[in-house]
PQR file with spaces between the fields and no chain letter, atoms N, CA, C, O and H, PARSE charges and radii, in Angstrom:
ATOM       1  N    MET     1      98.616   83.189  122.385 -0.4000 1.5000
ATOM       2  CA   MET     1      98.623   83.273  121.220 -0.0000 2.0000
ATOM       3  C    MET     1      97.657   85.037  120.707  0.5500 1.7000
ATOM       4  O    MET     1      96.481   85.338  120.910 -0.5500 1.4000
ATOM       5  N    ARG     2      98.575   85.705  120.143 -0.4000 1.5000
ATOM       6  CA   ARG     2      97.800   87.066  119.937 -0.0000 2.0000
ATOM       7  C    ARG     2      96.395   86.758  119.148  0.5500 1.7000
ATOM       8  O    ARG     2      96.079   85.747  118.520 -0.5500 1.4000
ATOM       9  H    ARG     2      99.530   85.460  119.978  0.4000 1.0000
ATOM      10  N    PRO     3      95.781   87.765  119.349 -0.5600 1.5000
ATOM      11  CA   PRO     3      94.510   87.903  118.417  0.2800 2.0000
ATOM      12  C    PRO     3      94.868   88.500  116.904  0.5500 1.7000
ATOM      13  O    PRO     3      95.629   89.397  116.542 -0.5500 1.4000
ATOM      14  N    LYS     4      93.810   87.431  116.046 -0.4000 1.5000
ATOM      15  CA   LYS     4      94.336   88.171  114.709 -0.0000 2.0000
ATOM      16  C    LYS     4      93.876   89.596  114.389  0.5500 1.7000
ATOM      17  O    LYS     4      92.982   90.133  115.044 -0.5500 1.4000
ATOM      18  H    LYS     4      93.192   86.702  116.341  0.4000 1.0000
ATOM      19  N    LYS     5      94.543   90.239  113.305 -0.4000 1.5000
ATOM      20  CA   LYS     5      94.249   91.374  113.078 -0.0000 2.0000
ATOM      21  C    LYS     5      94.257   91.931  111.619  0.5500 1.7000
ATOM      22  O    LYS     5      95.137   91.471  110.891 -0.5500 1.4000
ATOM      23  H    LYS     5      95.269   89.803  112.774  0.4000 1.0000
ATOM      24  N    LEU     6      93.555   92.692  111.179 -0.4000 1.5000
ATOM      25  CA   LEU     6      93.328   92.800  109.713 -0.0000 2.0000
ATOM      26  C    LEU     6      94.903   93.338  109.079  0.5500 1.7000
ATOM      27  O    LEU     6      95.377   94.389  109.511 -0.5500 1.4000
ATOM      28  H    LEU     6      92.840   93.066  111.770  0.4000 1.0000
ATOM      29  N    GLN     7      95.493   92.689  108.246 -0.4000 1.5000
ATOM      30  CA   GLN     7      96.959   93.375  107.718 -0.0000 2.0000
ATOM      31  C    GLN     7      96.362   93.007  106.120  0.5500 1.7000
ATOM      32  O    GLN     7      95.439   92.302  105.712 -0.5500 1.4000
ATOM      33  H    GLN     7      95.108   91.836  107.895  0.4000 1.0000
ATOM      34  N    CYS     8      97.711   94.135  105.256 -0.4000 1.5000
ATOM      35  CA   CYS     8      97.985   94.342  104.344 -0.0000 2.0000
ATOM      36  C    CYS     8      99.098   93.443  103.755  0.5500 1.7000
ATOM      37  O    CYS     8     100.201   93.687  104.244 -0.5500 1.4000
ATOM      38  H    CYS     8      98.461   94.708  105.587  0.4000 1.0000
ATOM      39  N    VAL     9      99.078   92.531  102.890 -0.4000 1.5000
ATOM      40  CA   VAL     9     100.078   91.515  102.727 -0.0000 2.0000
ATOM      41  C    VAL     9     100.279   91.536  101.352  0.5500 1.7000
ATOM      42  O    VAL     9      99.346   91.357  100.570 -0.5500 1.4000
ATOM      43  H    VAL     9      98.181   92.334  102.493  0.4000 1.0000
ATOM      44  N    VAL    10     101.756   91.800  100.890 -0.4000 1.5000
ATOM      45  CA   VAL    10     102.076   92.207   99.714 -0.0000 2.0000
ATOM      46  C    VAL    10     102.945   91.082   99.705  0.5500 1.7000
ATOM      47  O    VAL    10     103.711   90.794  100.624 -0.5500 1.4000
ATOM      48  H    VAL    10     102.514   91.945  101.526  0.4000 1.0000
ATOM      49  N    THR    11     102.734   90.137   98.106 -0.4000 1.5000
ATOM      50  CA   THR    11     103.402   88.688   98.011 -0.0000 2.0000
ATOM      51  C    THR    11     104.545   88.880   96.700  0.5500 1.7000
ATOM      52  O    THR    11     104.544   89.901   96.012 -0.5500 1.4000
ATOM      53  H    THR    11     102.111   90.371   97.359  0.4000 1.0000
ATOM      54  N    PHE    12     105.059   88.271   96.581 -0.4000 1.5000
ATOM      55  CA   PHE    12     106.482   88.221   95.511 -0.0000 2.0000
ATOM      56  C    PHE    12     106.648   86.727   94.906  0.5500 1.7000
ATOM      57  O    PHE    12     106.270   85.650   95.367 -0.5500 1.4000
ATOM      58  H    PHE    12     105.060   87.442   97.140  0.4000 1.0000
ATOM      59  N    GLN    13     107.323   87.026   93.752 -0.4000 1.5000
ATOM      60  CA   GLN    13     107.384   85.832   92.995 -0.0000 2.0000
ATOM      61  C    GLN    13     108.607   85.453   93.570  0.5500 1.7000
ATOM      62  O    GLN    13     108.796   84.245   93.708 -0.5500 1.4000
ATOM      63  H    GLN    13     107.630   87.901   93.377  0.4000 1.0000
ATOM      64  N    THR    14     109.725   86.466   94.037 -0.4000 1.5000
ATOM      65  CA   THR    14     111.040   85.876   94.265 -0.0000 2.0000
ATOM      66  C    THR    14     111.731   86.265   95.579  0.5500 1.7000
ATOM      67  O    THR    14     110.964   86.871   96.329 -0.5500 1.4000
ATOM      68  H    THR    14     109.571   87.447   93.925  0.4000 1.0000
ATOM      69  N    THR    15     112.765   86.115   95.986 -0.4000 1.5000
ATOM      70  CA   THR    15     112.981   86.432   97.480 -0.0000 2.0000
ATOM      71  C    THR    15     113.790   87.990   97.160  0.5500 1.7000
ATOM      72  O    THR    15     113.827   88.792   98.093 -0.5500 1.4000
ATOM      73  H    THR    15     113.388   85.623   95.378  0.4000 1.0000
ATOM      74  N    THR    16     114.461   88.396   95.741 -0.4000 1.5000
ATOM      75  CA   THR    16     115.027   89.287   95.445 -0.0000 2.0000
ATOM      76  C    THR    16     114.135   90.271   95.544  0.5500 1.7000
ATOM      77  O    THR    16     114.366   91.242   96.264 -0.5500 1.4000
ATOM      78  H    THR    16     114.431   87.744   94.982  0.4000 1.0000
ATOM      79  N    GLU    17     112.722   90.125   94.661 -0.4000 1.5000
ATOM      80  CA   GLU    17     111.941   91.375   94.580 -0.0000 2.0000
ATOM      81  C    GLU    17     111.296   91.503   96.345  0.5500 1.7000
ATOM      82  O    GLU    17     110.781   92.532   96.782 -0.5500 1.4000
ATOM      83  H    GLU    17     112.534   89.337   94.076  0.4000 1.0000
ATOM      84  N    ALA    18     111.464   90.329   97.084 -0.4000 1.5000
ATOM      85  CA   ALA    18     110.927   90.650   98.580 -0.0000 2.0000
ATOM      86  C    ALA    18     112.130   91.488   98.995  0.5500 1.7000
ATOM      87  O    ALA    18     111.738   92.641   99.176 -0.5500 1.4000
ATOM      88  H    ALA    18     111.883   89.493   96.729  0.4000 1.0000
ATOM      89  N    MET    19     113.233   91.388   99.184 -0.4000 1.5000
ATOM      90  CA   MET    19     114.623   92.495   99.545 -0.0000 2.0000
ATOM      91  C    MET    19     114.396   93.700   98.871  0.5500 1.7000
ATOM      92  O    MET    19     114.614   94.651   99.621 -0.5500 1.4000
ATOM      93  H    MET    19     113.551   90.451   99.037  0.4000 1.0000
ATOM      94  N    ALA    20     114.108   93.970   97.953 -0.4000 1.5000
ATOM      95  CA   ALA    20     114.033   95.195   97.029 -0.0000 2.0000
ATOM      96  C    ALA    20     113.014   96.124   97.608  0.5500 1.7000
ATOM      97  O    ALA    20     113.150   97.323   97.850 -0.5500 1.4000
ATOM      98  H    ALA    20     113.931   93.196   97.344  0.4000 1.0000
ATOM      99  N    PHE    21     111.630   95.112   97.846 -0.4000 1.5000
ATOM     100  CA   PHE    21     110.676   96.073   98.636 -0.0000 2.0000
ATOM     101  C    PHE    21     111.183   96.294  100.070  0.5500 1.7000
ATOM     102  O    PHE    21     111.052   97.440  100.499 -0.5500 1.4000
ATOM     103  H    PHE    21     111.520   94.138   97.649  0.4000 1.0000
ATOM     104  N    GLU    22     111.714   95.422  100.838 -0.4000 1.5000
ATOM     105  CA   GLU    22     111.787   96.037  101.872 -0.0000 2.0000
ATOM     106  C    GLU    22     112.807   97.064  102.017  0.5500 1.7000
ATOM     107  O    GLU    22     112.549   98.035  102.729 -0.5500 1.4000
ATOM     108  H    GLU    22     111.820   94.491  100.489  0.4000 1.0000
ATOM     109  N    LYS    23     114.011   96.967  101.392 -0.4000 1.5000
ATOM     110  CA   LYS    23     114.701   98.121  101.279 -0.0000 2.0000
ATOM     111  C    LYS    23     113.974   99.564  101.137  0.5500 1.7000
ATOM     112  O    LYS    23     114.186  100.551  101.842 -0.5500 1.4000
ATOM     113  H    LYS    23     114.220   96.179  100.814  0.4000 1.0000
ATOM     114  N    ALA    24     113.062   99.447  100.051 -0.4000 1.5000
ATOM     115  CA   ALA    24     112.225  100.722   99.498 -0.0000 2.0000
ATOM     116  C    ALA    24     111.399  101.284  100.623  0.5500 1.7000
ATOM     117  O    ALA    24     111.179  102.466  100.888 -0.5500 1.4000
ATOM     118  H    ALA    24     112.890   98.645   99.478  0.4000 1.0000
ATOM     119  N    ALA    25     110.982  100.174  101.240 -0.4000 1.5000
ATOM     120  CA   ALA    25     109.628  100.428  102.427 -0.0000 2.0000
ATOM     121  C    ALA    25     110.517  101.157  103.686  0.5500 1.7000
ATOM     122  O    ALA    25     110.102  102.162  104.262 -0.5500 1.4000
ATOM     123  H    ALA    25     111.161   99.214  101.025  0.4000 1.0000
ATOM     124  N    LYS    26     111.433  100.683  103.925 -0.4000 1.5000
ATOM     125  CA   LYS    26     112.456  100.978  105.165 -0.0000 2.0000
ATOM     126  C    LYS    26     112.848  102.381  105.253  0.5500 1.7000
ATOM     127  O    LYS    26     112.804  103.178  106.189 -0.5500 1.4000
ATOM     128  H    LYS    26     111.771   99.867  103.457  0.4000 1.0000
ATOM     129  N    ALA    27     113.372  102.518  103.648 -0.4000 1.5000
ATOM     130  CA   ALA    27     113.732  103.676  103.301 -0.0000 2.0000
ATOM     131  C    ALA    27     112.761  104.945  103.473  0.5500 1.7000
ATOM     132  O    ALA    27     113.138  106.037  103.897 -0.5500 1.4000
ATOM     133  H    ALA    27     113.408  101.871  102.887  0.4000 1.0000
ATOM     134  N    ILE    28     111.525  104.648  103.102 -0.4000 1.5000
ATOM     135  CA   ILE    28     110.447  106.007  103.441 -0.0000 2.0000
ATOM     136  C    ILE    28     109.812  106.003  104.689  0.5500 1.7000
ATOM     137  O    ILE    28     108.903  106.774  104.996 -0.5500 1.4000
ATOM     138  H    ILE    28     111.218  103.760  102.758  0.4000 1.0000
ATOM     139  N    GLY    29     110.415  104.908  105.594 -0.4000 1.5000
ATOM     140  CA   GLY    29     109.842  104.827  107.033 -0.0000 2.0000
ATOM     141  C    GLY    29     108.620  103.689  107.201  0.5500 1.7000
ATOM     142  O    GLY    29     108.135  103.502  108.317 -0.5500 1.4000
ATOM     143  H    GLY    29     111.153  104.282  105.345  0.4000 1.0000
ATOM     144  N    LEU    30     108.294  103.169  106.390 -0.4000 1.5000
ATOM     145  CA   LEU    30     107.393  102.234  106.505 -0.0000 2.0000
ATOM     146  C    LEU    30     107.437  101.214  107.554  0.5500 1.7000
ATOM     147  O    LEU    30     108.417  100.499  107.340 -0.5500 1.4000
ATOM     148  H    LEU    30     108.688  103.321  105.483  0.4000 1.0000
ATOM     149  N    ARG    31     106.705  100.787  108.743 -0.4000 1.5000
ATOM     150  CA   ARG    31     107.125   99.802  109.971 -0.0000 2.0000
ATOM     151  C    ARG    31     106.750   98.365  109.692  0.5500 1.7000
ATOM     152  O    ARG    31     106.959   97.515  110.557 -0.5500 1.4000
ATOM     153  H    ARG    31     105.909  101.368  108.917  0.4000 1.0000
ATOM     154  N    GLY    32     106.292   98.099  108.709 -0.4000 1.5000
ATOM     155  CA   GLY    32     106.082   96.848  108.620 -0.0000 2.0000
ATOM     156  C    GLY    32     107.123   95.991  108.334  0.5500 1.7000
ATOM     157  O    GLY    32     108.159   96.648  108.227 -0.5500 1.4000
ATOM     158  H    GLY    32     106.123   98.790  108.006  0.4000 1.0000
ATOM     159  N    ARG    33     107.316   94.729  108.152 -0.4000 1.5000
ATOM     160  CA   ARG    33     107.999   93.752  108.029 -0.0000 2.0000
ATOM     161  C    ARG    33     107.908   92.621  107.035  0.5500 1.7000
ATOM     162  O    ARG    33     106.813   92.401  106.517 -0.5500 1.4000
ATOM     163  H    ARG    33     106.475   94.195  108.239  0.4000 1.0000
ATOM     164  N    LEU    34     109.019   91.838  106.699 -0.4000 1.5000
ATOM     165  CA   LEU    34     108.944   90.646  105.927 -0.0000 2.0000
ATOM     166  C    LEU    34     108.336   89.407  106.932  0.5500 1.7000
ATOM     167  O    LEU    34     108.950   89.219  107.982 -0.5500 1.4000
ATOM     168  H    LEU    34     109.909   92.017  107.120  0.4000 1.0000
ATOM     169  N    ILE    35     107.433   88.763  106.708 -0.4000 1.5000
ATOM     170  CA   ILE    35     106.975   87.746  107.143 -0.0000 2.0000
ATOM     171  C    ILE    35     106.818   86.229  106.227  0.5500 1.7000
ATOM     172  O    ILE    35     106.604   86.272  105.015 -0.5500 1.4000
ATOM     173  H    ILE    35     106.935   88.916  105.854  0.4000 1.0000
ATOM     174  N    PRO    36     106.932   85.118  106.856 -0.5600 1.5000
ATOM     175  CA   PRO    36     106.914   84.272  106.178  0.2800 2.0000
ATOM     176  C    PRO    36     105.371   84.155  105.438  0.5500 1.7000
ATOM     177  O    PRO    36     104.319   84.630  105.864 -0.5500 1.4000
ATOM     178  N    LEU    37     105.525   83.611  104.575 -0.4000 1.5000
ATOM     179  CA   LEU    37     104.035   83.673  103.444 -0.0000 2.0000
ATOM     180  C    LEU    37     102.823   82.846  104.099  0.5500 1.7000
ATOM     181  O    LEU    37     102.902   81.632  104.289 -0.5500 1.4000
ATOM     182  H    LEU    37     106.380   83.225  104.229  0.4000 1.0000
ATOM     183  N    PRO    38     101.760   83.572  104.408 -0.5600 1.5000
ATOM     184  CA   PRO    38     100.845   82.900  105.185  0.2800 2.0000
ATOM     185  C    PRO    38     100.730   81.609  104.605  0.5500 1.7000
ATOM     186  O    PRO    38     101.390   81.489  103.574 -0.5500 1.4000
ATOM     187  N    THR    39     100.088   80.605  104.959 -0.4000 1.5000
ATOM     188  CA   THR    39      99.661   79.505  104.540 -0.0000 2.0000
ATOM     189  C    THR    39      98.378   79.671  103.909  0.5500 1.7000
ATOM     190  O    THR    39      98.045   78.628  103.345 -0.5500 1.4000
ATOM     191  H    THR    39      99.551   80.702  105.797  0.4000 1.0000
ATOM     192  N    THR    40      97.487   80.651  103.789 -0.4000 1.5000
ATOM     193  CA   THR    40      96.161   80.734  103.175 -0.0000 2.0000
ATOM     194  C    THR    40      96.322   81.460  101.831  0.5500 1.7000
ATOM     195  O    THR    40      95.316   81.824  101.222 -0.5500 1.4000
ATOM     196  H    THR    40      97.758   81.498  104.247  0.4000 1.0000
ATOM     197  N    ILE    41      97.567   81.683  101.345 -0.4000 1.5000
ATOM     198  CA   ILE    41      98.120   82.223  100.184 -0.0000 2.0000
ATOM     199  C    ILE    41      99.029   81.351   99.305  0.5500 1.7000
ATOM     200  O    ILE    41      99.599   80.526  100.019 -0.5500 1.4000
ATOM     201  H    ILE    41      98.384   81.387  101.840  0.4000 1.0000
ATOM     202  N    ALA    42      99.376   81.234   97.984 -0.4000 1.5000
ATOM     203  CA   ALA    42     100.106   80.612   97.346 -0.0000 2.0000
ATOM     204  C    ALA    42     100.815   81.812   96.466  0.5500 1.7000
ATOM     205  O    ALA    42     100.254   82.629   95.736 -0.5500 1.4000
ATOM     206  H    ALA    42      98.913   81.904   97.404  0.4000 1.0000
ATOM     207  N    ALA    43     102.193   81.671   96.750 -0.4000 1.5000
ATOM     208  CA   ALA    43     103.217   82.819   96.064 -0.0000 2.0000
ATOM     209  C    ALA    43     104.144   81.918   95.593  0.5500 1.7000
ATOM     210  O    ALA    43     104.164   80.744   95.964 -0.5500 1.4000
ATOM     211  H    ALA    43     102.648   81.007   97.342  0.4000 1.0000
ATOM     212  N    GLY    44     104.909   82.389   94.802 -0.4000 1.5000
ATOM     213  CA   GLY    44     106.315   82.014   94.121 -0.0000 2.0000
ATOM     214  C    GLY    44     107.575   81.756   95.120  0.5500 1.7000
ATOM     215  O    GLY    44     108.405   80.849   95.059 -0.5500 1.4000
ATOM     216  H    GLY    44     104.893   83.342   94.501  0.4000 1.0000
ATOM     217  N    CYS    45     107.456   82.980   96.199 -0.4000 1.5000
ATOM     218  CA   CYS    45     108.721   83.066   96.872 -0.0000 2.0000
ATOM     219  C    CYS    45     108.074   82.765   98.534  0.5500 1.7000
ATOM     220  O    CYS    45     106.866   82.984   98.626 -0.5500 1.4000
ATOM     221  H    CYS    45     106.782   83.716   96.249  0.4000 1.0000
ATOM     222  N    GLY    46     108.648   82.378   99.581 -0.4000 1.5000
ATOM     223  CA   GLY    46     108.319   82.043  100.629 -0.0000 2.0000
ATOM     224  C    GLY    46     108.134   83.203  101.747  0.5500 1.7000
ATOM     225  O    GLY    46     107.965   82.969  102.944 -0.5500 1.4000
ATOM     226  H    GLY    46     109.629   82.200   99.506  0.4000 1.0000
ATOM     227  N    LEU    47     108.203   84.695  101.069 -0.4000 1.5000
ATOM     228  CA   LEU    47     108.364   85.763  101.871 -0.0000 2.0000
ATOM     229  C    LEU    47     107.006   86.733  101.362  0.5500 1.7000
ATOM     230  O    LEU    47     106.480   86.619  100.255 -0.5500 1.4000
ATOM     231  H    LEU    47     108.340   84.885  100.097  0.4000 1.0000
ATOM     232  N    ALA    48     106.596   87.652  102.371 -0.4000 1.5000
ATOM     233  CA   ALA    48     105.619   88.156  102.068 -0.0000 2.0000
ATOM     234  C    ALA    48     105.626   89.695  103.117  0.5500 1.7000
ATOM     235  O    ALA    48     106.088   89.723  104.257 -0.5500 1.4000
ATOM     236  H    ALA    48     107.023   87.745  103.270  0.4000 1.0000
ATOM     237  N    TRP    49     105.095   90.708  102.506 -0.4000 1.5000
ATOM     238  CA   TRP    49     105.515   92.210  103.391 -0.0000 2.0000
ATOM     239  C    TRP    49     104.271   92.364  104.068  0.5500 1.7000
ATOM     240  O    TRP    49     103.222   92.437  103.428 -0.5500 1.4000
ATOM     241  H    TRP    49     104.720   90.686  101.579  0.4000 1.0000
ATOM     242  N    LYS    50     104.300   92.412  105.182 -0.4000 1.5000
ATOM     243  CA   LYS    50     102.757   92.763  106.283 -0.0000 2.0000
ATOM     244  C    LYS    50     102.843   93.977  106.722  0.5500 1.7000
ATOM     245  O    LYS    50     103.854   94.339  107.322 -0.5500 1.4000
ATOM     246  H    LYS    50     105.153   92.352  105.702  0.4000 1.0000
ATOM     247  N    GLU    51     101.855   94.768  106.511 -0.4000 1.5000
ATOM     248  CA   GLU    51     101.930   96.033  106.698 -0.0000 2.0000
ATOM     249  C    GLU    51     100.159   96.780  107.359  0.5500 1.7000
ATOM     250  O    GLU    51      99.078   96.261  107.080 -0.5500 1.4000
ATOM     251  H    GLU    51     101.033   94.474  106.023  0.4000 1.0000
ATOM     252  N    ASP    52     100.296   97.811  108.069 -0.4000 1.5000
ATOM     253  CA   ASP    52      98.720   97.857  108.667 -0.0000 2.0000
ATOM     254  C    ASP    52      97.899   98.472  107.535  0.5500 1.7000
ATOM     255  O    ASP    52      98.342   99.512  107.047 -0.5500 1.4000
ATOM     256  H    ASP    52     101.174   98.233  108.295  0.4000 1.0000
ATOM     257  N    PRO    53      96.886   98.022  107.106 -0.5600 1.5000
ATOM     258  CA   PRO    53      95.812   98.269  106.136  0.2800 2.0000
ATOM     259  C    PRO    53      95.936   99.872  105.725  0.5500 1.7000
ATOM     260  O    PRO    53      95.977  100.210  104.542 -0.5500 1.4000
ATOM     261  N    GLU    54      95.994  100.860  106.855 -0.4000 1.5000
ATOM     262  CA   GLU    54      95.989  101.999  106.534 -0.0000 2.0000
ATOM     263  C    GLU    54      96.917  102.431  105.655  0.5500 1.7000
ATOM     264  O    GLU    54      96.611  103.564  105.285 -0.5500 1.4000
ATOM     265  H    GLU    54      95.961  100.586  107.816  0.4000 1.0000
ATOM     266  N    TYR    55      97.704  102.127  105.258 -0.4000 1.5000
ATOM     267  CA   TYR    55      98.897  102.125  104.517 -0.0000 2.0000
ATOM     268  C    TYR    55      98.948  101.593  102.879  0.5500 1.7000
ATOM     269  O    TYR    55      99.871  101.754  102.080 -0.5500 1.4000
ATOM     270  H    TYR    55      97.953  101.206  105.558  0.4000 1.0000
ATOM     271  N    ARG    56      98.052  101.125  102.733 -0.4000 1.5000
ATOM     272  CA   ARG    56      97.725  100.461  101.503 -0.0000 2.0000
ATOM     273  C    ARG    56      97.872  101.285  100.412  0.5500 1.7000
ATOM     274  O    ARG    56      98.699  100.920   99.576 -0.5500 1.4000
ATOM     275  H    ARG    56      97.302  100.995  103.381  0.4000 1.0000
ATOM     276  N    VAL    57      97.202  102.426  100.192 -0.4000 1.5000
ATOM     277  CA   VAL    57      97.539  103.374   99.364 -0.0000 2.0000
ATOM     278  C    VAL    57      99.342  103.935   99.236  0.5500 1.7000
ATOM     279  O    VAL    57      99.934  104.141   98.176 -0.5500 1.4000
ATOM     280  H    VAL    57      96.530  102.723  100.870  0.4000 1.0000
ATOM     281  N    LEU    58      99.787  104.049  100.319 -0.4000 1.5000
ATOM     282  CA   LEU    58     101.475  104.399  100.421 -0.0000 2.0000
ATOM     283  C    LEU    58     102.106  103.061   99.840  0.5500 1.7000
ATOM     284  O    LEU    58     103.053  103.151   99.059 -0.5500 1.4000
ATOM     285  H    LEU    58      99.307  103.882  101.180  0.4000 1.0000
ATOM     286  N    LEU    59     101.705  102.081  100.130 -0.4000 1.5000
ATOM     287  CA   LEU    59     102.292  100.793   99.409 -0.0000 2.0000
ATOM     288  C    LEU    59     101.912  101.239   98.073  0.5500 1.7000
ATOM     289  O    LEU    59     102.622  102.116   97.580 -0.5500 1.4000
ATOM     290  H    LEU    59     100.936  102.008  100.765  0.4000 1.0000
ATOM     291  N    GLU    60     101.117  100.886   97.525 -0.4000 1.5000
ATOM     292  CA   GLU    60     100.925  100.867   95.949 -0.0000 2.0000
ATOM     293  C    GLU    60     101.610  102.269   95.279  0.5500 1.7000
ATOM     294  O    GLU    60     102.084  102.178   94.147 -0.5500 1.4000
ATOM     295  H    GLU    60     100.540  100.173   97.925  0.4000 1.0000
ATOM     296  N    SER    61     101.651  103.400   95.903 -0.4000 1.5000
ATOM     297  CA   SER    61     102.774  104.551   95.463 -0.0000 2.0000
ATOM     298  C    SER    61     104.126  103.819   95.494  0.5500 1.7000
ATOM     299  O    SER    61     104.598  103.744   94.360 -0.5500 1.4000
ATOM     300  H    SER    61     101.266  103.474   96.823  0.4000 1.0000
ATOM     301  N    LEU    62     104.848  103.291   96.381 -0.4000 1.5000
ATOM     302  CA   LEU    62     106.060  103.023   96.550 -0.0000 2.0000
ATOM     303  C    LEU    62     106.201  102.246   95.601  0.5500 1.7000
ATOM     304  O    LEU    62     107.210  102.474   94.934 -0.5500 1.4000
ATOM     305  H    LEU    62     104.465  103.352   97.303  0.4000 1.0000
ATOM     306  N    ILE    63     105.387  101.145   95.170 -0.4000 1.5000
ATOM     307  CA   ILE    63     105.589  100.074   94.101 -0.0000 2.0000
ATOM     308  C    ILE    63     105.946  100.910   92.581  0.5500 1.7000
ATOM     309  O    ILE    63     106.873  100.653   91.813 -0.5500 1.4000
ATOM     310  H    ILE    63     104.567  100.961   95.712  0.4000 1.0000
ATOM     311  N    ASN    64     104.774  102.097   92.422 -0.4000 1.5000
ATOM     312  CA   ASN    64     104.888  102.683   91.165 -0.0000 2.0000
ATOM     313  C    ASN    64     105.965  103.390   91.311  0.5500 1.7000
ATOM     314  O    ASN    64     106.717  103.253   90.345 -0.5500 1.4000
ATOM     315  H    ASN    64     104.020  102.306   93.046  0.4000 1.0000
ATOM     316  N    GLU    65     106.375  104.126   92.156 -0.4000 1.5000
ATOM     317  CA   GLU    65     107.259  105.131   92.050 -0.0000 2.0000
ATOM     318  C    GLU    65     108.774  104.575   91.740  0.5500 1.7000
ATOM     319  O    GLU    65     109.674  105.114   91.095 -0.5500 1.4000
ATOM     320  H    GLU    65     105.765  104.237   92.940  0.4000 1.0000
ATOM     321  N    HIS    66     108.744  103.109   92.528 -0.4000 1.5000
ATOM     322  CA   HIS    66     110.077  102.691   92.266 -0.0000 2.0000
ATOM     323  C    HIS    66     110.244  101.467   91.700  0.5500 1.7000
ATOM     324  O    HIS    66     111.089  100.611   91.962 -0.5500 1.4000
ATOM     325  H    HIS    66     108.013  102.671   93.052  0.4000 1.0000
ATOM     326  N    ASN    67     108.950  101.455   90.523 -0.4000 1.5000
ATOM     327  CA   ASN    67     108.928  100.011   89.873 -0.0000 2.0000
ATOM     328  C    ASN    67     109.391   98.908   90.530  0.5500 1.7000
ATOM     329  O    ASN    67     110.334   98.247   90.094 -0.5500 1.4000
ATOM     330  H    ASN    67     108.263  102.150   90.310  0.4000 1.0000
ATOM     331  N    LEU    68     108.586   98.551   91.933 -0.4000 1.5000
ATOM     332  CA   LEU    68     108.722   97.324   92.349 -0.0000 2.0000
ATOM     333  C    LEU    68     108.358   96.211   91.781  0.5500 1.7000
ATOM     334  O    LEU    68     107.267   96.437   91.257 -0.5500 1.4000
ATOM     335  H    LEU    68     107.820   99.088   92.287  0.4000 1.0000
ATOM     336  N    ILE    69     108.687   95.084   91.588 -0.4000 1.5000
ATOM     337  CA   ILE    69     107.897   94.162   91.052 -0.0000 2.0000
ATOM     338  C    ILE    69     107.371   93.114   92.415  0.5500 1.7000
ATOM     339  O    ILE    69     108.042   92.603   93.312 -0.5500 1.4000
ATOM     340  H    ILE    69     109.573   94.901   92.013  0.4000 1.0000
ATOM     341  N    TYR    70     105.823   93.053   92.114 -0.4000 1.5000
ATOM     342  CA   TYR    70     105.404   92.354   93.269 -0.0000 2.0000
ATOM     343  C    TYR    70     104.157   91.193   92.582  0.5500 1.7000
ATOM     344  O    TYR    70     103.700   91.363   91.452 -0.5500 1.4000
ATOM     345  H    TYR    70     105.278   93.468   91.385  0.4000 1.0000
ATOM     346  N    ASP    71     103.744   90.058   93.463 -0.4000 1.5000
ATOM     347  CA   ASP    71     102.989   89.273   92.508 -0.0000 2.0000
ATOM     348  C    ASP    71     101.328   90.029   92.852  0.5500 1.7000
ATOM     349  O    ASP    71     100.633   90.426   91.917 -0.5500 1.4000
ATOM     350  H    ASP    71     104.115   89.920   94.382  0.4000 1.0000
ATOM     351  N    LYS    72     100.800   90.151   94.530 -0.4000 1.5000
ATOM     352  CA   LYS    72      99.404   90.613   94.839 -0.0000 2.0000
ATOM     353  C    LYS    72      99.456   91.222   96.004  0.5500 1.7000
ATOM     354  O    LYS    72     100.321   91.053   96.863 -0.5500 1.4000
ATOM     355  H    LYS    72     101.365   89.828   95.290  0.4000 1.0000
ATOM     356  N    ILE    73      98.569   91.911   96.051 -0.4000 1.5000
ATOM     357  CA   ILE    73      98.215   92.558   97.648 -0.0000 2.0000
ATOM     358  C    ILE    73      97.087   91.756   98.208  0.5500 1.7000
ATOM     359  O    ILE    73      96.269   91.239   97.449 -0.5500 1.4000
ATOM     360  H    ILE    73      97.865   92.049   95.354  0.4000 1.0000
ATOM     361  N    TYR    74      97.018   91.646   99.359 -0.4000 1.5000
ATOM     362  CA   TYR    74      95.834   90.992  100.070 -0.0000 2.0000
ATOM     363  C    TYR    74      95.425   91.801  101.413  0.5500 1.7000
ATOM     364  O    TYR    74      96.090   92.621  102.046 -0.5500 1.4000
ATOM     365  H    TYR    74      97.683   92.066   99.976  0.4000 1.0000
ATOM     366  N    LYS    75      94.265   91.362  101.620 -0.4000 1.5000
ATOM     367  CA   LYS    75      93.677   91.925  103.077 -0.0000 2.0000
ATOM     368  C    LYS    75      93.683   90.951  103.780  0.5500 1.7000
ATOM     369  O    LYS    75      92.699   90.233  103.598 -0.5500 1.4000
ATOM     370  H    LYS    75      93.725   90.695  101.106  0.4000 1.0000
ATOM     371  N    LEU    76      94.575   90.511  104.726 -0.4000 1.5000
ATOM     372  CA   LEU    76      94.064   89.347  105.433 -0.0000 2.0000
ATOM     373  C    LEU    76      93.987   89.300  107.075  0.5500 1.7000
ATOM     374  O    LEU    76      94.698   90.126  107.647 -0.5500 1.4000
ATOM     375  H    LEU    76      95.374   91.094  104.874  0.4000 1.0000
ATOM     376  N    GLU    77      93.318   88.552  107.767 -0.4000 1.5000
ATOM     377  CA   GLU    77      93.404   88.654  109.430 -0.0000 2.0000
ATOM     378  C    GLU    77      94.350   87.484  109.424  0.5500 1.7000
ATOM     379  O    GLU    77      94.126   86.362  108.970 -0.5500 1.4000
ATOM     380  H    GLU    77      92.741   87.881  107.302  0.4000 1.0000
ATOM     381  N    ILE    78      95.584   87.985  110.077 -0.4000 1.5000
ATOM     382  CA   ILE    78      96.575   87.028  110.620 -0.0000 2.0000
ATOM     383  C    ILE    78      97.253   87.494  111.622  0.5500 1.7000
ATOM     384  O    ILE    78      98.110   86.796  112.165 -0.5500 1.4000
ATOM     385  H    ILE    78      95.766   88.897  110.446  0.4000 1.0000
């Protein structure tokens, strides 16, 4: 089992929102990925974006620049 590490997790209400976020994030070179929603979080869809927490400001800029819809951004050890 891998050791847990602090991650930035973006949640979405719909799969469509998650897929749009993934497309925009990959276009700017982010290395995160879509993951199954961690059990400690409740959200509308079963997907979340996991990224290194040092990129949180970049994630927020991406959301604002592309008018992406998301639910919340969490910092979790996963």
